[in-house]
Backbone as CSV, one residue per row, in Angstrom:
resi,resn,N_x,N_y,N_z,CA_x,CA_y,CA_z,C_x,C_y,C_z
1,MET,184.448,-80.766,-73.262,183.213,-80.190,-72.734,183.395,-78.705,-72.499
2,GLY,182.309,-77.969,-72.688,182.343,-76.563,-72.335,182.343,-76.398,-70.840
3,GLY,182.728,-75.231,-70.357,182.735,-75.040,-68.924,182.608,-73.588,-68.554
4,ASP,181.536,-73.254,-67.873,181.390,-71.888,-67.404,181.370,-71.860,-65.891
5,SER,181.798,-72.967,-65.270,181.959,-73.125,-63.824,180.654,-73.148,-63.062
6,LYS,179.508,-73.201,-63.752,178.243,-73.292,-63.029,178.122,-74.659,-62.371
7,THR,177.312,-74.690,-61.296,177.170,-75.904,-60.503,175.695,-76.184,-60.233
8,ALA,175.339,-77.465,-60.220,173.956,-77.871,-59.964,173.913,-79.008,-58.958
9,ILE,172.827,-79.042,-58.210,172.482,-80.197,-57.375,171.277,-80.874,-58.028
10,VAL,171.360,-82.184,-58.177,170.207,-82.963,-58.634,169.904,-83.995,-57.565
11,THR,168.799,-83.851,-56.867,168.466,-84.822,-55.832,167.933,-86.091,-56.488
12,GLY,168.213,-87.210,-55.842,167.769,-88.484,-56.392,168.311,-88.742,-57.777
13,SER,169.614,-88.558,-57.967,170.171,-88.570,-59.320,171.017,-89.796,-59.630
14,SER,170.794,-90.880,-58.922,171.566,-92.087,-59.202,170.965,-92.908,-60.331
15,ARG,169.753,-92.543,-60.786,169.090,-93.347,-61.814,168.010,-92.531,-62.518
16,SER,167.484,-93.059,-63.592,166.318,-92.553,-64.319,166.418,-91.066,-64.645
17,VAL,165.375,-90.289,-64.323,165.336,-88.870,-64.685,166.472,-88.097,-64.042
18,GLY,166.779,-88.404,-62.788,167.862,-87.700,-62.105,169.198,-87.924,-62.783
19,ARG,169.476,-89.161,-63.147,170.722,-89.474,-63.845,170.762,-88.764,-65.190
20,ALA,169.678,-88.848,-65.964,169.650,-88.210,-67.285,169.854,-86.705,-67.169
21,THR,169.273,-86.101,-66.140,169.409,-84.656,-65.943,170.827,-84.290,-65.541
22,ALA,171.415,-85.081,-64.660,172.799,-84.828,-64.254,173.738,-84.888,-65.450
23,LEU,173.554,-85.864,-66.313,174.399,-85.985,-67.502,174.174,-84.820,-68.463
24,ALA,172.911,-84.403,-68.613,172.614,-83.267,-69.494,173.259,-81.989,-68.976
25,LEU,173.203,-81.787,-67.669,173.849,-80.618,-67.081,175.362,-80.664,-67.291
26,ALA,175.943,-81.837,-67.064,177.399,-81.983,-67.232,177.813,-81.705,-68.673
27,GLU,177.006,-82.169,-69.632,177.324,-81.936,-71.031,177.300,-80.455,-71.385
28,ARG,176.590,-79.669,-70.588,176.513,-78.223,-70.818,177.495,-77.449,-69.945
29,GLY,178.410,-78.165,-69.306,179.474,-77.506,-68.573,179.251,-77.320,-67.092
30,TYR,178.152,-77.850,-66.546,177.898,-77.736,-65.113,178.694,-78.775,-64.333
31,ALA,179.238,-78.378,-63.218,179.666,-79.347,-62.217,178.410,-79.799,-61.480
32,VAL,178.329,-81.076,-61.129,177.078,-81.621,-60.619,177.297,-82.397,-59.329
33,ALA,176.451,-82.109,-58.345,176.390,-82.905,-57.129,175.334,-83.986,-57.325
34,ILE,175.768,-85.235,-57.321,174.878,-86.380,-57.487,174.413,-86.803,-56.101
35,ASN,173.135,-86.621,-55.841,172.588,-86.967,-54.524,171.908,-88.334,-54.571
36,TYR,172.090,-89.069,-53.492,171.414,-90.354,-53.351,171.050,-90.541,-51.888
37,SER,170.067,-91.388,-51.646,169.700,-91.735,-50.283,170.318,-93.067,-49.878
38,THR,170.147,-94.087,-50.732,170.669,-95.422,-50.416,171.506,-96.025,-51.540
39,SER,171.403,-95.479,-52.759,172.023,-96.113,-53.930,173.433,-95.577,-54.176
40,HIS,174.356,-95.891,-53.263,175.718,-95.353,-53.359,176.420,-95.827,-54.626
41,ARG,176.322,-97.101,-54.941,177.031,-97.641,-56.101,176.552,-96.984,-57.385
42,GLU,175.236,-96.839,-57.520,174.689,-96.217,-58.724,175.095,-94.758,-58.828
43,ALA,175.110,-94.056,-57.686,175.520,-92.647,-57.687,176.969,-92.499,-58.126
44,GLU,177.841,-93.359,-57.625,179.245,-93.299,-58.018,179.421,-93.608,-59.505
45,ALA,178.553,-94.472,-60.045,178.616,-94.775,-61.477,178.276,-93.532,-62.301
46,VAL,177.315,-92.734,-61.842,176.972,-91.498,-62.556,178.132,-90.508,-62.470
47,VAL,178.745,-90.400,-61.301,179.922,-89.539,-61.153,180.993,-89.934,-62.160
48,GLN,181.240,-91.221,-62.290,182.264,-91.690,-63.220,181.886,-91.399,-64.669
49,GLU,180.594,-91.533,-64.999,180.145,-91.193,-66.358,180.450,-89.735,-66.685
50,ILE,180.186,-88.859,-65.726,180.434,-87.430,-65.940,181.928,-87.162,-66.061
51,GLN,182.719,-87.826,-65.239,184.164,-87.623,-65.308,184.732,-88.116,-66.637
52,VAL,184.187,-89.194,-67.174,184.612,-89.678,-68.488,184.310,-88.642,-69.565
53,LEU,183.211,-87.901,-69.388,182.858,-86.836,-70.328,183.754,-85.606,-70.178
54,GLY,184.583,-85.613,-69.142,185.458,-84.472,-68.892,184.908,-83.481,-67.904
55,GLY,183.829,-83.850,-67.226,183.189,-82.933,-66.287,183.572,-83.194,-64.847
56,ARG,183.033,-82.349,-63.978,183.274,-82.489,-62.538,181.989,-82.933,-61.868
57,ALA,182.101,-83.880,-60.942,180.934,-84.350,-60.206,181.376,-84.954,-58.888
58,ILE,180.480,-84.882,-57.923,180.672,-85.532,-56.634,179.385,-86.250,-56.276
59,SER,179.460,-87.239,-55.421,178.258,-87.880,-54.893,178.119,-87.505,-53.425
60,VAL,176.883,-87.218,-53.021,176.609,-86.816,-51.643,175.374,-87.554,-51.152
61,GLN,175.536,-88.307,-50.064,174.395,-88.991,-49.470,173.571,-88.005,-48.654
62,ALA,172.267,-87.995,-48.864,171.375,-87.146,-48.075,169.943,-87.599,-48.270
63,ASP,169.214,-87.665,-47.188,167.781,-87.942,-47.211,167.064,-86.601,-47.180
64,VAL,166.415,-86.218,-48.284,165.861,-84.865,-48.378,164.709,-84.631,-47.412
65,SER,164.141,-85.690,-46.855,163.076,-85.490,-45.866,163.619,-85.006,-44.532
66,ASP,164.943,-85.053,-44.382,165.610,-84.614,-43.150,166.262,-83.254,-43.383
67,ASN,165.891,-82.268,-42.607,166.357,-80.906,-42.830,167.876,-80.776,-42.711
68,ASP,168.468,-81.425,-41.725,169.922,-81.343,-41.569,170.646,-81.960,-42.762
69,SER,170.068,-83.014,-43.341,170.669,-83.622,-44.522,170.630,-82.675,-45.712
70,CYS,169.545,-81.917,-45.828,169.446,-80.938,-46.916,170.535,-79.875,-46.772
71,LYS,170.720,-79.396,-45.570,171.770,-78.401,-45.316,173.145,-78.984,-45.642
72,HIS,173.362,-80.223,-45.242,174.643,-80.881,-45.522,174.887,-80.985,-47.016
73,LEU,173.853,-81.340,-47.772,173.998,-81.487,-49.220,174.396,-80.170,-49.869
74,VAL,173.751,-79.097,-49.472,174.083,-77.782,-50.036,175.476,-77.356,-49.601
75,ASP,175.769,-77.487,-48.318,177.083,-77.061,-47.817,178.211,-77.838,-48.477
76,CYS,178.008,-79.142,-48.628,179.041,-79.979,-49.241,179.251,-79.592,-50.704
77,THR,178.157,-79.298,-51.396,178.263,-78.906,-52.809,179.051,-77.610,-52.959
78,VAL,178.697,-76.604,-52.182,179.372,-75.312,-52.277,180.834,-75.436,-51.872
79,GLU,181.099,-76.217,-50.829,182.474,-76.370,-50.348,183.349,-77.082,-51.381
80,ARG,182.812,-78.115,-52.018,183.629,-78.945,-52.907,183.590,-78.509,-54.371
81,LEU,182.489,-77.865,-54.776,182.354,-77.463,-56.177,182.368,-75.951,-56.372
82,GLY,182.308,-75.187,-55.275,182.584,-73.761,-55.355,181.415,-72.815,-55.384
83,ARG,180.232,-73.274,-55.818,179.083,-72.378,-55.941,177.838,-73.224,-56.212
84,LEU,176.689,-72.549,-56.357,175.462,-73.247,-56.716,174.624,-72.344,-57.604
85,ASP,174.224,-72.877,-58.760,173.446,-72.117,-59.736,172.094,-72.740,-60.051
86,ALA,171.962,-74.045,-59.870,170.710,-74.717,-60.202,170.441,-75.834,-59.208
87,LEU,169.185,-75.940,-58.809,168.725,-77.007,-57.916,167.599,-77.749,-58.615
88,ILE,167.787,-79.045,-58.828,166.754,-79.882,-59.434,166.228,-80.815,-58.346
89,ASN,165.007,-80.561,-57.905,164.388,-81.380,-56.866,163.697,-82.576,-57.522
90,ASN,164.469,-83.649,-57.671,163.978,-84.818,-58.390,163.660,-86.000,-57.477
91,ALA,164.224,-86.038,-56.285,164.008,-87.184,-55.395,162.516,-87.374,-55.128
92,GLY,162.074,-88.619,-55.192,160.661,-88.897,-54.963,160.446,-90.321,-54.517
93,THR,159.278,-90.550,-53.932,158.932,-91.895,-53.486,157.428,-92.063,-53.559
94,THR,156.972,-93.292,-53.465,155.538,-93.553,-53.472,155.264,-94.898,-52.831
95,SER,153.982,-95.191,-52.674,153.497,-96.529,-52.364,152.457,-96.861,-53.424
96,PHE,152.499,-98.068,-53.957,151.536,-98.473,-54.973,150.321,-99.088,-54.271
97,ILE,149.279,-98.270,-54.116,148.073,-98.665,-53.395,146.861,-98.254,-54.219
98,PRO,145.955,-99.177,-54.545,144.754,-98.791,-55.292,144.013,-97.649,-54.596
99,HIS,143.503,-96.717,-55.374,142.863,-95.538,-54.786,141.651,-95.884,-53.932
100,ASN,140.972,-96.975,-54.259,139.775,-97.327,-53.475,140.103,-98.149,-52.234
101,ALA,141.394,-98.447,-52.030,141.803,-99.229,-50.853,142.216,-98.278,-49.737
102,LEU,141.273,-97.495,-49.273,141.590,-96.445,-48.299,142.186,-96.997,-47.015
103,ASP,141.729,-98.154,-46.589,142.212,-98.708,-45.327,143.637,-99.244,-45.422
104,GLN,144.165,-99.369,-46.638,145.537,-99.845,-46.783,146.572,-98.736,-46.627
105,ILE,146.123,-97.494,-46.659,147.050,-96.370,-46.548,147.348,-96.111,-45.075
106,THR,148.628,-96.147,-44.726,149.040,-96.004,-43.336,149.593,-94.603,-43.062
107,ASP,149.721,-94.284,-41.808,150.374,-93.028,-41.430,151.801,-92.989,-41.957
108,GLU,152.460,-94.143,-41.960,153.827,-94.202,-42.459,153.883,-93.853,-43.945
109,ASP,152.891,-94.321,-44.703,152.823,-93.963,-46.124,152.732,-92.447,-46.290
110,TRP,151.802,-91.835,-45.567,151.632,-90.382,-45.662,152.913,-89.648,-45.265
111,ASP,153.478,-90.030,-44.130,154.654,-89.312,-43.619,155.848,-89.442,-44.558
112,ARG,156.084,-90.647,-45.076,157.231,-90.859,-45.949,157.048,-90.148,-47.283
113,ILE,155.873,-90.283,-47.890,155.640,-89.697,-49.212,155.638,-88.175,-49.147
114,MET,154.948,-87.621,-48.177,154.941,-86.166,-48.065,156.305,-85.643,-47.630
115,GLY,157.008,-86.412,-46.818,158.323,-85.993,-46.358,159.332,-85.863,-47.491
116,VAL,159.333,-86.836,-48.391,160.277,-86.807,-49.508,159.783,-85.906,-50.630
117,ASN,158.510,-86.044,-51.019,158.004,-85.393,-52.229,157.631,-83.929,-52.046
118,LEU,157.313,-83.528,-50.828,156.878,-82.146,-50.601,157.785,-81.403,-49.628
119,LYS,157.948,-81.960,-48.443,158.806,-81.297,-47.463,160.253,-81.253,-47.946
120,GLY,160.679,-82.304,-48.638,162.044,-82.348,-49.148,162.371,-81.190,-50.070
121,PRO,161.584,-80.966,-51.133,161.867,-79.813,-51.999,161.827,-78.479,-51.264
122,PHE,160.899,-78.322,-50.315,160.865,-77.080,-49.544,162.159,-76.895,-48.773
123,GLN,162.594,-77.939,-48.087,163.812,-77.837,-47.279,165.039,-77.604,-48.149
124,MET,165.056,-78.217,-49.322,166.189,-78.015,-50.224,166.232,-76.577,-50.734
125,VAL,165.090,-76.023,-51.105,165.070,-74.626,-51.556,165.505,-73.704,-50.434
126,ARG,164.993,-73.931,-49.241,165.354,-73.081,-48.104,166.855,-73.137,-47.828
127,ALA,167.424,-74.345,-47.895,168.854,-74.488,-47.639,169.695,-73.889,-48.759
128,ALA,169.194,-73.987,-50.004,169.993,-73.582,-51.165,169.862,-72.108,-51.514
129,LEU,168.824,-71.443,-51.030,168.533,-70.093,-51.506,169.691,-69.115,-51.324
130,PRO,170.377,-69.073,-50.182,171.512,-68.137,-50.072,172.585,-68.377,-51.131
131,ALA,172.913,-69.638,-51.390,173.934,-69.946,-52.393,173.442,-69.648,-53.807
132,LEU,172.162,-69.890,-54.069,171.608,-69.624,-55.398,171.602,-68.133,-55.733
133,THR,171.452,-67.296,-54.708,171.397,-65.853,-54.947,172.780,-65.200,-54.948
134,GLU,173.772,-65.916,-54.469,175.087,-65.311,-54.257,175.754,-64.870,-55.548
135,ASN,175.516,-65.605,-56.630,176.199,-65.311,-57.889,175.302,-64.593,-58.888
136,GLY,174.319,-63.864,-58.379,173.479,-63.059,-59.246,172.204,-63.721,-59.700
137,GLY,171.920,-64.880,-59.210,170.660,-65.528,-59.559,170.842,-66.978,-59.920
138,GLY,169.768,-67.743,-59.801,169.820,-69.159,-60.111,168.433,-69.657,-60.434
139,CYS,168.273,-70.958,-60.449,166.964,-71.517,-60.771,166.738,-72.810,-60.011
140,VAL,165.461,-73.109,-59.825,165.006,-74.351,-59.204,164.013,-74.999,-60.148
141,VAL,164.131,-76.297,-60.338,163.119,-77.050,-61.071,162.655,-78.200,-60.185
142,ASN,161.361,-78.234,-59.893,160.765,-79.306,-59.112,160.190,-80.363,-60.055
143,VAL,160.523,-81.611,-59.806,159.991,-82.694,-60.631,158.735,-83.227,-59.960
144,ALA,157.599,-82.885,-60.540,156.308,-83.304,-60.006,155.798,-84.490,-60.826
145,SER,154.529,-84.470,-61.212,153.935,-85.563,-61.969,152.567,-85.124,-62.449
146,ILE,152.111,-85.725,-63.555,150.732,-85.433,-63.960,149.742,-85.990,-62.936
147,ALA,150.224,-86.861,-62.039,149.367,-87.315,-60.942,148.873,-86.148,-60.101
148,GLY,149.682,-85.086,-60.030,149.287,-83.902,-59.274,148.245,-83.057,-59.976
149,LEU,148.014,-83.325,-61.263,147.012,-82.603,-62.044,145.761,-83.436,-62.285
150,SER,145.937,-84.737,-62.455,144.811,-85.606,-62.813,144.279,-86.428,-61.651
151,ALA,145.022,-86.466,-60.533,144.661,-87.297,-59.375,144.549,-88.766,-59.758
152,THR,145.367,-89.194,-60.709,145.501,-90.610,-61.036,146.970,-90.965,-60.895
153,GLY,147.239,-92.143,-60.390,148.624,-92.528,-60.197,148.748,-93.624,-59.175
154,SER,149.945,-93.778,-58.634,150.263,-94.943,-57.815,149.475,-95.007,-56.513
155,SER,149.129,-93.863,-55.943,148.368,-93.850,-54.691,147.832,-92.451,-54.438
156,ILE,146.835,-92.337,-53.590,146.282,-91.022,-53.244,147.333,-90.142,-52.558
157,PRO,148.113,-90.660,-51.595,149.143,-89.784,-51.003,150.141,-89.266,-52.031
158,TYR,150.509,-90.091,-52.994,151.436,-89.637,-54.034,150.813,-88.513,-54.846
159,CYS,149.570,-88.699,-55.299,148.891,-87.652,-56.065,148.815,-86.354,-55.267
160,ALA,148.461,-86.475,-53.995,148.338,-85.291,-53.145,149.676,-84.586,-52.977
161,SER,150.744,-85.372,-52.835,152.070,-84.767,-52.650,152.497,-84.001,-53.889
162,LYS,152.191,-84.519,-55.071,152.596,-83.852,-56.302,151.718,-82.640,-56.601
163,ALA,150.449,-82.709,-56.249,149.585,-81.536,-56.393,150.065,-80.408,-55.483
164,ALA,150.430,-80.765,-54.261,150.946,-79.761,-53.330,152.276,-79.196,-53.809
165,LEU,153.103,-80.029,-54.428,154.388,-79.557,-54.950,154.177,-78.526,-56.054
166,LEU,153.194,-78.735,-56.909,152.897,-77.764,-57.964,152.416,-76.448,-57.366
167,ASN,151.588,-76.537,-56.342,151.123,-75.327,-55.654,152.291,-74.607,-54.998
168,MET,153.161,-75.363,-54.337,154.303,-74.771,-53.655,155.282,-74.149,-54.637
169,THR,155.365,-74.704,-55.848,156.232,-74.124,-56.872,155.855,-72.677,-57.144
170,VAL,154.559,-72.402,-57.228,154.091,-71.033,-57.473,154.432,-70.138,-56.287
171,ALA,154.173,-70.638,-55.070,154.469,-69.842,-53.877,155.957,-69.528,-53.782
172,LEU,156.809,-70.522,-54.046,158.246,-70.297,-53.965,158.751,-69.399,-55.083
173,ALA,158.092,-69.460,-56.242,158.489,-68.555,-57.333,158.300,-67.103,-56.921
174,ARG,157.249,-66.819,-56.178,157.030,-65.451,-55.690,158.077,-65.091,-54.635
175,VAL,158.302,-66.008,-53.704,159.196,-65.729,-52.581,160.646,-65.561,-53.033
176,CYS,161.072,-66.383,-53.980,162.480,-66.402,-54.385,162.821,-65.352,-55.440
177,ALA,161.825,-64.742,-56.036,162.072,-63.692,-57.035,162.639,-62.445,-56.359
178,PRO,163.375,-61.620,-57.092,163.684,-61.731,-58.516,164.963,-62.519,-58.824
179,GLU,165.722,-62.903,-57.815,167.026,-63.525,-58.089,166.910,-64.958,-58.590
180,VAL,165.932,-65.703,-58.093,165.848,-67.138,-58.387,164.501,-67.471,-59.003
181,ARG,164.532,-68.169,-60.132,163.323,-68.650,-60.783,162.990,-70.048,-60.269
182,VAL,161.695,-70.330,-60.111,161.254,-71.644,-59.631,160.157,-72.167,-60.554
183,ASN,160.385,-73.297,-61.166,159.424,-73.914,-62.074,159.306,-75.402,-61.767
184,ALA,158.425,-76.066,-62.491,158.218,-77.500,-62.291,158.000,-78.190,-63.620
185,VAL,158.297,-79.474,-63.658,157.892,-80.337,-64.755,156.958,-81.393,-64.186
186,ALA,156.005,-81.814,-65.012,155.045,-82.832,-64.593,155.052,-83.959,-65.618
187,PRO,155.893,-84.954,-65.421,155.961,-86.066,-66.372,154.741,-86.988,-66.250
188,GLY,154.472,-87.680,-67.348,153.515,-88.771,-67.321,154.242,-90.075,-67.033
189,PHE,153.762,-91.147,-67.626,154.366,-92.469,-67.472,155.817,-92.419,-67.956
190,ILE,156.751,-92.807,-67.084,158.173,-92.827,-67.444,158.620,-94.278,-67.532
191,GLU,159.075,-94.666,-68.715,159.511,-96.038,-68.911,160.763,-96.304,-68.080
192,GLY,160.775,-97.429,-67.361,161.959,-97.737,-66.580,161.681,-98.640,-65.394
193,ALA,162.735,-98.871,-64.620,162.703,-99.874,-63.556,161.760,-99.506,-62.425
194,TRP,161.613,-98.189,-62.141,160.796,-97.781,-60.997,159.349,-98.233,-61.164
195,LEU,158.767,-97.950,-62.324,157.385,-98.366,-62.565,157.287,-99.862,-62.810
196,LYS,158.305,-100.472,-63.395,158.285,-101.914,-63.574,158.188,-102.624,-62.231
197,GLN,158.953,-102.119,-61.270,158.922,-102.728,-59.942,157.584,-102.475,-59.263
198,GLY,157.068,-101.246,-59.391,155.825,-100.907,-58.698,154.593,-101.544,-59.305
199,LEU,154.549,-101.616,-60.633,153.369,-102.146,-61.316,153.420,-103.651,-61.521
200,GLY,154.598,-104.217,-61.474,154.728,-105.656,-61.627,154.191,-106.141,-62.961
201,ASN,153.345,-107.164,-62.921,152.817,-107.769,-64.144,151.912,-106.828,-64.924
202,ALA,151.443,-105.749,-64.292,150.550,-104.804,-64.967,151.313,-103.759,-65.772
203,TYR,152.636,-103.774,-65.702,153.440,-102.717,-66.321,153.158,-102.565,-67.811
204,ASP,153.241,-103.644,-68.563,153.070,-103.558,-70.011,151.668,-103.087,-70.379
205,MET,150.666,-103.560,-69.657,149.290,-103.156,-69.933,149.097,-101.668,-69.688
206,VAL,149.614,-101.169,-68.546,149.459,-99.751,-68.221,150.224,-98.887,-69.219
207,LYS,151.412,-99.315,-69.589,152.208,-98.585,-70.581,151.442,-98.491,-71.898
208,LYS,150.870,-99.594,-72.345,150.118,-99.599,-73.597,148.914,-98.675,-73.512
209,GLN,148.205,-98.682,-72.372,147.054,-97.810,-72.201,147.465,-96.344,-72.281
210,CYS,148.578,-96.007,-71.660,149.061,-94.626,-71.699,149.432,-94.220,-73.116
211,GLU,150.062,-95.123,-73.849,150.424,-94.830,-75.237,149.178,-94.615,-76.091
212,GLU,148.162,-95.419,-75.869,146.936,-95.315,-76.663,146.176,-94.029,-76.364
213,ARG,146.264,-93.533,-75.128,145.568,-92.299,-74.750,146.331,-91.048,-75.146
214,SER,147.572,-91.226,-75.546,148.414,-90.080,-75.889,148.322,-89.765,-77.374
215,PRO,148.086,-88.495,-77.740,148.085,-88.133,-79.162,149.394,-88.487,-79.860
216,LEU,150.511,-88.464,-79.146,151.802,-88.802,-79.744,152.100,-90.295,-79.692
217,HIS,151.227,-91.053,-79.017,151.364,-92.515,-78.910,152.713,-92.919,-78.330
218,LYS,153.179,-92.139,-77.364,154.453,-92.430,-76.704,154.343,-92.159,-75.214
219,VAL,155.156,-92.858,-74.450,155.360,-92.511,-73.045,156.760,-91.920,-72.901
220,CYS,157.059,-91.395,-71.716,158.324,-90.706,-71.490,159.485,-91.680,-71.354
221,GLN,160.589,-91.309,-71.944,161.895,-91.818,-71.556,162.487,-90.802,-70.572
222,PRO,163.405,-91.226,-69.709,164.002,-90.263,-68.779,164.565,-89.026,-69.468
223,GLU,165.122,-89.208,-70.660,165.725,-88.092,-71.385,164.686,-87.078,-71.852
224,ASP,163.442,-87.521,-72.083,162.379,-86.582,-72.448,162.118,-85.595,-71.311
225,VAL,162.159,-86.110,-70.103,161.927,-85.255,-68.931,163.135,-84.358,-68.685
226,SER,164.324,-84.909,-68.821,165.526,-84.085,-68.611,165.617,-82.973,-69.653
227,ASP,165.151,-83.229,-70.878,165.129,-82.178,-71.890,164.250,-81.008,-71.452
228,ALA,163.094,-81.326,-70.864,162.194,-80.269,-70.383,162.810,-79.519,-69.208
229,ILE,163.476,-80.256,-68.336,164.151,-79.610,-67.206,165.212,-78.648,-67.711
230,MET,166.009,-79.087,-68.673,167.065,-78.231,-69.198,166.501,-76.996,-69.900
231,ALA,165.346,-77.133,-70.522,164.720,-75.968,-71.155,164.356,-74.921,-70.108
232,LEU,163.956,-75.361,-68.923,163.628,-74.418,-67.846,164.889,-73.847,-67.206
233,VAL,165.959,-74.633,-67.174,167.212,-74.151,-66.594,167.876,-73.134,-67.506
234,GLU,167.955,-73.443,-68.790,168.779,-72.653,-69.708,167.973,-71.861,-70.733
235,GLY,166.659,-71.983,-70.707,165.833,-71.254,-71.659,165.542,-69.838,-71.196
236,SER,164.362,-69.340,-71.515,163.992,-67.966,-71.188,164.146,-67.675,-69.697
237,GLN,164.778,-66.581,-69.403,164.978,-66.165,-68.008,163.763,-65.435,-67.446
238,LEU,162.677,-65.372,-68.223,161.442,-64.751,-67.761,160.355,-65.773,-67.453
239,VAL,160.719,-67.043,-67.355,159.762,-68.090,-67.018,159.934,-68.466,-65.555
240,THR,158.889,-68.253,-64.765,158.918,-68.662,-63.360,157.501,-68.953,-62.892
241,GLY,157.388,-69.861,-61.940,156.091,-70.232,-61.405,155.259,-71.083,-62.346
242,GLN,155.902,-71.724,-63.315,155.176,-72.468,-64.344,155.420,-73.971,-64.219
243,THR,154.478,-74.734,-64.784,154.610,-76.188,-64.850,154.579,-76.633,-66.303
244,VAL,155.596,-77.363,-66.709,155.660,-77.934,-68.052,155.256,-79.401,-67.969
245,VAL,154.178,-79.745,-68.652,153.701,-81.122,-68.671,154.435,-81.891,-69.769
246,VAL,154.965,-83.056,-69.411,155.729,-83.884,-70.346,155.080,-85.261,-70.358
247,ASP,154.082,-85.447,-71.216,153.314,-86.704,-71.172,152.843,-87.175,-72.535
248,GLY,153.406,-86.618,-73.614,152.965,-87.009,-74.937,151.555,-86.560,-75.263
249,GLY,151.006,-85.684,-74.426,149.647,-85.189,-74.626,148.586,-86.050,-73.958
250,MET,148.976,-86.976,-73.080,148.012,-87.890,-72.490,146.897,-87.151,-71.740
251,LEU,147.241,-86.063,-71.066,146.224,-85.335,-70.312,145.154,-84.734,-71.211
252,ILE,145.535,-84.325,-72.425,144.534,-83.736,-73.308,143.761,-84.795,-74.069
253,GLY,144.287,-86.007,-74.113,143.581,-87.102,-74.757,143.769,-87.137,-76.252
254,SER,143.507,-88.287,-76.833,143.658,-88.465,-78.269,142.474,-87.851,-79.013
255,THR,142.613,-87.683,-80.314,141.565,-87.092,-81.137,140.325,-87.979,-81.120
256,PRO,139.131,-87.378,-80.910,137.894,-88.197,-80.873,137.691,-88.938,-82.206
């Protein structure tokens, strides 16, 4: 593996997009902090995958909705891996609640979803900014969702949290410039266990509908999203405050 000693944190990286992104970073020579909230075994498996590739990785438990945990994650990364160059805010959560079932949405739903999906990325950027600027500049990529653009998705609080994350990406891009670039990706339907568990028996039907509405007739694999993240990390250094939609064109719709 190549190695230029750069280091990245990927929150929520024990599975799916986070895991794919951590592996992509490692393949490009980054040392990676694998963050998890509860999935210790899965996080350690990703660490081992990276080590087999010849890379460096550590696992760090932290709940990004908790400010002290965010500080711990950054401090532990810098202490054990030496520096910080990239922060991928991938950790996310939701509740699967029909949009018209307003009375089913609880205060706990709002607090948990906004805490992880919005407050978490803010706290992580705030904690990481000194380390990101120390070596001449760095980058942040926030993993949002097309739910934040279309207001369709697992629940109204989830859509609202992702819309706010896209707005905050622009605000943070201004604040963190010129040393640190801040961008976002907005994936569509991502094939995998998370949506299978949330959608249950409706999974195949929803997947098919998304494929039919997409000009490319495909939904996302985790690697499709990680490819877009890596393009923002390692591509043009003049891209900041932007959102890259990764949905096979579903938002624009198929040809009439």
